[in-house]
C-alpha positions in Angstrom: 114.6 124.1 116.0 113.0 122.8 119.1 109.6 119.9 119.4 106.4 120.4 121.6 105.0 117.0 121.0 101.8 116.8 122.7 100.1 113.7 122.9 96.0 113.9 124.3 94.9 111.0 125.9 91.6 109.4 124.3 90.8 112.3 122.1 88.8 110.4 118.6 89.8 111.9 115.3 86.9 113.2 114.3 86.5 115.5 117.5 87.8 118.4 116.5 86.8 121.4 114.1 89.6 121.3 111.7 88.3 117.5 111.5 84.4 118.5 110.0 83.0 118.4 114.3 79.5 119.8 113.4 79.3 121.3 117.1 82.9 121.4 118.6 84.9 124.6 117.8 88.8 123.8 118.3 90.6 127.2 116.9 93.6 126.1 118.2 93.8 122.7 117.1 92.8 124.3 113.7 95.0 127.1 113.8 97.9 124.3 114.0 96.3 122.9 110.8 96.2 125.7 108.9 100.4 126.4 110.0 100.9 123.0 109.2 100.0 119.2 107.6 97.1 117.2 109.0 97.2 113.5 108.5 93.7 111.7 108.1 94.9 108.6 108.1 97.1 108.3 111.2 96.5 104.7 113.4 97.9 103.7 116.3 99.7 100.5 116.7 97.4 99.8 119.6 94.5 100.7 121.3 95.2 100.4 124.7 97.4 103.6 126.9 100.4 101.9 127.8 101.1 99.6 124.3 100.3 102.6 122.2 102.6 105.2 123.8 105.2 102.7 124.3 104.8 101.9 120.4 104.9 105.8 119.5 108.3 106.4 122.3 109.9 103.6 120.9 109.2 103.7 116.9 108.2 100.0 117.0 105.4 97.5 116.9 103.8 96.1 119.9 104.9 92.7 119.2 108.4 93.9 118.8 108.7 95.8 121.9 106.4 93.5 124.1 104.4 96.3 126.4 101.5 95.4 125.1 99.3 96.7 127.9 99.2 98.8 130.6 101.5 97.8 133.4 103.5 95.4 131.1 106.8 96.9 131.4 109.0 97.8 128.8 112.1 95.5 128.8 115.3 97.4 129.5 117.3 98.1 126.5 114.7 99.2 124.2 115.7 102.2 122.7 113.5 105.1 122.7 112.9 108.7 120.5 114.8 110.1 123.9 117.8 108.0 123.3 118.1 108.7 119.5 117.2 112.3 120.2 119.9 112.4 122.7 122.7 111.2 120.1 121.6 114.1 118.2 122.3 116.7 120.6 118.8 117.4 121.4 117.5 116.9 125.4 114.1 114.9 125.2 111.7 115.7 128.2 108.6 115.0 130.2 105.7 117.3 130.8 102.7 114.9 132.1 101.6 111.0 131.2 103.9 108.1 130.1 101.7 105.2 131.8 105.3 103.5 131.7 106.2 100.6 133.8 109.6 100.5 134.4 111.2 96.7 133.8 112.9 96.3 137.4 113.6 92.7 137.1 115.6 93.6 134.0 117.4 96.9 135.6 118.4 94.8 138.5 119.8 91.7 136.8 122.1 94.0 134.7 122.8 96.3 138.0 121.2 99.5 137.2 120.4 101.4 140.2 117.0 102.6 140.3 118.3 106.5 141.1 121.1 106.1 138.5 120.8 108.5 135.5 120.6 105.6 133.1 117.9 104.0 135.9 115.7 107.0 135.7 115.6 107.2 132.1 114.5 103.5 132.1 111.5 104.2 134.5 110.8 107.0 132.3 110.7 105.5 129.0 113.9 107.2 127.7 112.7 110.9 129.2 114.1 113.3 131.3 111.8 114.1 133.7 110.3 117.4 134.1 106.8 116.6 135.9 105.3 112.7 135.6 101.5 112.4 136.7 99.5 109.3 135.0 96.4 110.7 136.3 93.8 108.6 138.2 94.2 108.6 141.7 91.6 106.9 142.8 91.4 105.2 146.4 90.7 101.6 147.6 91.7 99.1 149.9 95.2 98.7 147.9 96.4 102.6 147.8 96.4 104.5 145.2 96.2 103.3 141.6 99.6 104.6 140.7 102.7 103.5 142.8 103.7 106.4 142.5 103.2 110.1 143.8 100.9 112.7 142.2 102.8 115.9 141.8 99.2 117.4 140.6 97.9 116.3 144.0 100.8 118.3 145.8 100.0 121.1 143.7 96.1 121.5 144.6 97.5 121.2 148.5 99.9 123.7 148.0 96.5 125.9 146.4 94.4 125.0 149.5 92.5 121.7 148.6 92.4 119.9 151.7 92.9 116.0 151.9 95.5 113.2 151.1 94.0 113.0 147.7 92.4 116.2 146.4 92.2 115.1 143.2 89.6 112.6 143.9 87.8 115.1 146.3 87.9 117.9 143.7 89.3 117.9 139.9 87.3 114.2 139.9 83.9 114.9 142.1 81.4 117.8 141.6 78.4 118.7 143.8 75.3 117.7 144.5 72.9 118.5 147.7 75.9 119.7 149.1 77.6 116.3 148.6 80.9 115.3 146.5 79.4 113.8 143.5 81.9 111.7 142.2 83.5 112.0 138.6 83.7 107.8 138.4 79.3 108.3 138.0 78.6 108.6 134.4 75.3 110.3 136.2 77.4 113.2 137.5 79.6 113.7 134.1 77.2 117.4 133.7 77.9 118.9 137.2 80.9 121.0 136.8 84.2 119.7 138.8 84.6 121.4 142.5 87.4 122.9 141.7 88.4 126.4 139.9 89.0 125.8 136.5 92.5 127.5 136.7 93.7 124.4 139.2 92.1 121.9 137.1 94.3 119.3 135.2 94.9 120.7 131.8 95.6 124.0 133.0 98.1 122.7 135.7 100.2 120.8 133.0 100.1 123.9 130.6 101.6 126.0 133.1 104.6 123.2 134.1 105.0 123.0 130.1 105.4 127.0 130.0 107.9 127.3 133.3 110.0 124.2 131.2 110.0 126.7 127.9 111.1 129.3 129.9 114.2 128.0 131.6 114.7 125.3 128.4 117.9 125.5 126.3 117.5 124.3 122.7 117.6 122.1 121.1 115.2 120.2 123.1 111.9 117.9 122.4 109.0 118.5 125.1 107.0 115.5 125.2 103.6 116.9 126.6 100.9 114.2 127.3 97.9 115.5 128.8 95.4 113.0 130.3 92.4 114.5 129.0 89.8 114.2 127.5 90.3 110.6 129.0 87.7 109.6 131.5 86.7 110.4 134.3 84.5 112.3 132.6 83.9 115.6 134.7 85.4 118.9 134.1 85.4 122.5 135.1 82.6 125.5 134.7 82.3 126.8 132.6 82.8 124.0 130.4 80.9 121.6 132.2 77.4 123.1 129.9 78.9 124.6 127.3 77.3 121.3 125.0 74.2 119.1 125.6 72.1 117.0 124.6 71.6 118.8 121.2 75.0 118.3 120.6 75.2 114.6 121.1 75.2 112.8 117.9 72.8 109.0 117.2 75.4 106.2 118.0 77.2 105.0 114.8 75.5 101.5 115.3 73.4 98.9 113.7 71.2 95.9 115.3 72.7 94.0 112.3 75.9 94.3 114.0 74.4 91.9 116.8 73.4 89.2 114.5 75.8 86.3 114.3 78.7 88.6 116.5 82.5 88.2 116.3 83.0 86.3 119.9 85.2 89.1 120.5 83.3 92.3 119.8 80.4 90.3 121.5 82.3 89.8 124.7 83.3 93.5 124.7 79.5 94.5 123.9 78.4 92.7 126.8 81.2 94.0 129.5 80.4 96.6 131.6 81.6 99.4 129.5 79.6 98.5 126.5 76.6 98.0 128.3 76.7 101.7 129.9 77.6 102.9 126.5 74.4 101.2 125.2 72.4 103.2 127.6 71.6 106.2 125.6 71.2 108.4 129.0 75.0 107.8 129.7 75.5 108.9 126.3 74.2 111.7 126.7 75.7 113.2 130.0 79.2 112.0 128.8 79.7 113.0 125.2 78.5 116.4 126.2 81.8 116.5 129.2 84.1 114.7 126.4 83.9 117.5 124.3 84.0 120.3 127.1 87.2 118.2 127.8 87.9 119.0 124.7 87.4 122.7 124.2 89.3 123.1 127.7 92.1 121.4 125.5 92.2 123.8 122.8 92.4 126.7 125.2 94.6 125.7 126.5 96.7 124.9 123.3 96.2 128.5 122.9 97.8 129.2 125.8 100.6 127.8 124.4 101.0 129.4 121.4 100.7 132.6 122.5 103.4 131.9 125.2 105.6 130.7 122.0 104.6 133.5 119.9 105.3 136.1 122.9 108.8 134.6 123.8 109.6 134.1 120.3 109.6 130.4 119.8 107.1 129.4 117.2 109.3 129.9 114.5 111.6 127.7 115.8 109.3 125.2 117.6 108.0 121.8 115.4 104.5 121.5 117.2 102.9 117.7 116.7 99.4 117.4 118.3 98.5 113.3 118.4 96.6 111.1 120.9 97.5 107.1 122.1 94.1 106.1 121.2 89.7 107.5 120.5 87.2 106.5 122.4 83.8 104.6 121.3 81.5 106.8 122.9 78.8 104.2 122.3 79.7 103.5 118.6 79.1 99.8 117.7 77.7 99.2 121.0 80.8 99.6 122.8 82.6 102.0 125.1 86.2 102.6 125.9 89.0 101.6 123.0 88.7 97.9 122.8 89.0 97.1 119.6 89.9 98.3 115.6 87.0 100.2 114.6 88.2 103.7 113.3 86.1 105.7 116.5 89.1 103.6 118.8 92.3 103.1 116.8 92.5 106.1 114.1 93.7 109.3 116.0 94.1 113.0 115.2 97.7 113.5 113.7 98.9 117.8 113.0 102.8 118.5 112.6 103.7 122.2 112.2 107.3 122.6 111.0 108.2 126.0 110.8 111.4 125.8 108.2 111.1 127.0 104.9 111.1 123.8 103.3 107.4 122.8 104.9 106.0 126.3 103.4 104.1 124.5 100.4 101.8 122.1 102.4 100.9 124.6 104.9 97.2 124.1 105.2 96.7 121.0 103.7 95.9 117.4 104.5 97.9 114.3 103.7 95.3 110.9 103.4 98.7 108.4 103.2 98.7 105.4 105.4 100.5 106.9 108.8 100.9 104.9 111.8 102.0 106.7 115.2 105.5 104.7 115.0 106.4 107.2 112.2 106.6 110.1 114.9 110.1 109.3 116.3 111.9 108.7 113.3 110.5 111.9 111.8 111.7 113.8 115.1 115.2 112.0 114.6 115.2 113.3 110.9 113.9 116.4 111.9 116.8 117.0 114.4 119.5 116.4 111.5 119.9 112.5 111.8 120.2 109.6 109.9 117.4 107.4 110.8 117.9 103.8 112.1 115.6 102.0 110.2 117.3 98.6 112.0 115.7 99.9 115.0 112.8 102.3 114.2 110.0 100.7 112.0 108.4 103.6 111.9 109.3 106.3 109.1 110.0 109.6 108.8 107.1 112.2 107.7 109.1 115.0 106.2 108.9 114.0 103.1 105.2 114.2 103.0 105.7 117.8 104.8 107.9 118.8 102.3 106.0 118.1 99.5 107.5 115.2 98.5 105.4 111.6 97.4 107.2 109.6 98.6 107.3 105.5 98.6 104.9 104.4 101.5 103.3 101.2 103.5 100.7 99.8 101.6 98.9 99.0 104.7 98.9 99.7 108.3 98.8 97.6 111.4 97.9 97.6 114.7 97.7 94.9 117.7 95.8 94.5 120.8 96.8 91.5 123.4 93.3 91.7 126.2 94.7 88.7 127.8 94.9 90.6 131.0 91.3 91.4 130.6 88.2 88.9 131.3 87.6 88.4 128.0 89.7 85.8 127.4 88.2 83.4 130.3 85.1 84.0 129.0 86.0 82.5 126.0 88.3 79.7 127.0 91.1 81.5 125.8 94.7 80.9 126.9 96.4 84.7 127.6 99.1 83.4 124.6 96.0 82.9 122.2 94.1 86.6 123.7 95.5 88.7 120.9 93.8 90.6 117.6 95.7 91.8 114.7 94.5 95.1 112.2 96.0 95.2 108.7 94.1 98.0 107.1 95.2 99.0 103.4 92.9 102.5 103.1 89.4 100.5 102.0 89.3 96.6 103.9 90.5 96.1 107.6 90.7 93.1 108.2 90.4 92.2 112.2 92.7 88.8 112.6 92.3 86.9 116.2 94.6 84.0 117.8 92.7 81.1 119.4 91.0 79.6 116.3 88.1 82.3 116.0 87.2 84.0 112.5 88.1 87.1 111.4 85.9 90.1 110.9 86.8 92.1 107.3 85.5 95.5 106.7 85.1 97.6 103.3 85.3 100.9 104.5 84.5 102.5 100.6 81.2 100.8 100.8 80.4 100.9 104.3 82.7 103.2 106.1 80.8 103.4 109.4 81.7 99.5 109.2 78.9 97.9 110.2 78.8 95.4 107.8 81.1 92.4 109.0 82.1 90.9 105.9 83.2 87.4 107.2 80.0 86.7 108.5 79.5 84.8 104.6 82.8 83.0 103.1 81.8 85.3 100.1 84.8 87.5 100.2 87.4 84.7 100.8 89.8 86.7 97.8 90.3 89.8 99.1 90.5 87.6 103.1 93.4 85.9 101.3 94.6 89.5 100.1 94.7 91.0 103.6 96.1 87.9 105.5 99.1 88.0 102.6 99.6 91.5 103.3 99.8 90.4 107.6 102.3 87.6 106.5 104.2 89.6 104.7 104.3 92.2 108.2 105.0 89.3 110.4 108.2 88.8 108.5 109.7 92.1 109.1 113.2 91.9 110.1 112.7 93.3 113.7 114.9 91.9 116.5 118.3 92.8 114.5 118.8 96.1 116.3 122.4 95.8 116.5 123.5 96.1 113.2 122.6 98.1 110.7 122.3 97.3 107.1 125.2 99.2 106.3 126.9 97.4 109.1 126.3 94.5 107.6 127.1 95.6 104.2 130.6 97.1 105.9 131.0 93.4 107.4 130.9 91.5 104.3 134.5 90.0 103.2 136.3 91.6 106.9 137.6 88.1 107.3 139.3 87.9 103.8 140.5 91.2 104.2 142.3 89.9 107.6 144.2 87.0 105.9 141.7 84.7 106.7 141.6 83.0 103.7 139.7 79.5 104.4 137.9 77.1 101.6 140.6 78.3 98.7 141.2 75.5 96.3 144.6 77.4 94.7 144.1 81.4 95.9 142.5 82.4 92.7 139.4 82.6 94.3 140.5 85.7 95.7 142.4 89.1 94.2 146.0 88.7 94.0 146.8 90.9 96.8 145.4 88.9 99.1 148.2 86.2 98.6 151.0 87.6 97.6 152.7 87.1 100.9 152.8 83.2 100.1 154.1 83.7 96.4 157.2 85.3 98.3 160.5 83.5 99.3 160.0 82.9 102.7 163.3 82.0 105.2 164.0 78.0 106.2 167.0 79.2 108.5 164.2 77.8 111.3 164.5 74.7 110.0 168.2 74.3 110.3 168.5 73.0 113.9 165.9 69.8 113.0 167.2 67.0 113.0 
């Protein structure tokens, strides 16, 4: 069996037809959901691209792998799903984005050449790269956003799009009165991108995926990672005007959120992104474009499904659809994905397992508390391996997919290190104190803030919109204590003993004694007779004859 692991960037959990969106039809996402299981309570381990992806790829929490912000290197030696799957005879390929930053200093310290096989894999999150393109090819005084060059830009040049950076001039620009209208500006989000639809980013990556599938020898895992519907919010025709103001929901926010607001939340509300999405004109432009980008993603998913069917591979390929985080889109007076409300930290997760063992659950939903770190052990399990749970902190979802009800976690955890943002200095915090933790037990969601700041608490049973912060008063101390108990238990997890499994340690017990090392004995009766038998046998004293 092969694994097609598709990640969309910044796709909200509730912007799919199968998730109940009132206007957005996504028949191909819905089809996969009908073929498999849709997990309705899936949470990422950090609401920022890089940290979230590193958690998904390593199967470990952000504080375990340490790459907690975009551009923070994933330290050399961290094992990823590619490392685990290759041990089982499964190739693991990247097609698209990783947001990976290589630990160049660590590689140099160990003498790993960047152009060696192991060096290249270290620089690509353990994947073999079919094509990597992280998007966002803006130009400025310091050059490109990403130090790597864009294969998508090279593709555009081959199609006749002029310039050094055609992404910026065509894929990320519309036309207005004969002039380029930059996709960076929200006011231009309703314009069609100045590019043929078939040449835009999402179709291009789909074509690359089909090209990979056509030459691949199984078993393989292909991580197809789309940049969209992540900003810039601009999409080519005909998707640019499929949706309009009538399809823009009212923002999920309430003036009570502006009263006695938590300092970190208030700082993000007052930031540039928050201010932009508090402007209703911005939402009216951006959300229809965001929906158009998702619709295009759905259509391209249809292309992939059709190709798998045409090549007789659909019945031999596990398909996984998810996202690295969501998008506030103005909810809670915020944009982007900076905190732990559901629009930011909850993601779609749909898994189709073609094997007969999954027949019972096809077309169902599962509301267990699932984390993105569960995908790596799920893939190991699906590939026939034993999950190395001393390394992988997630849990295989295969039992749920097979209709079982396994013992499961009581809470989900997410982390956010915002030390690289301007928020810390505005609050007078040192970088080490710019850390947030979320713990959610299916009803209550607690946000803990380092730096001596108070927590936040929401009751999603009575307040599913997460409007009323219960820590604005001290009337819920018992609930806060319970949630901190969960966080304390999580903090005591075994996360760094990755070179020895539980079974390894069981097998090590008593090895010294079995090797004939018998310390701390009074008379030998403390151990089996077989271990002291040689000391009860006659011993030659011939070696003493010449003494004296």
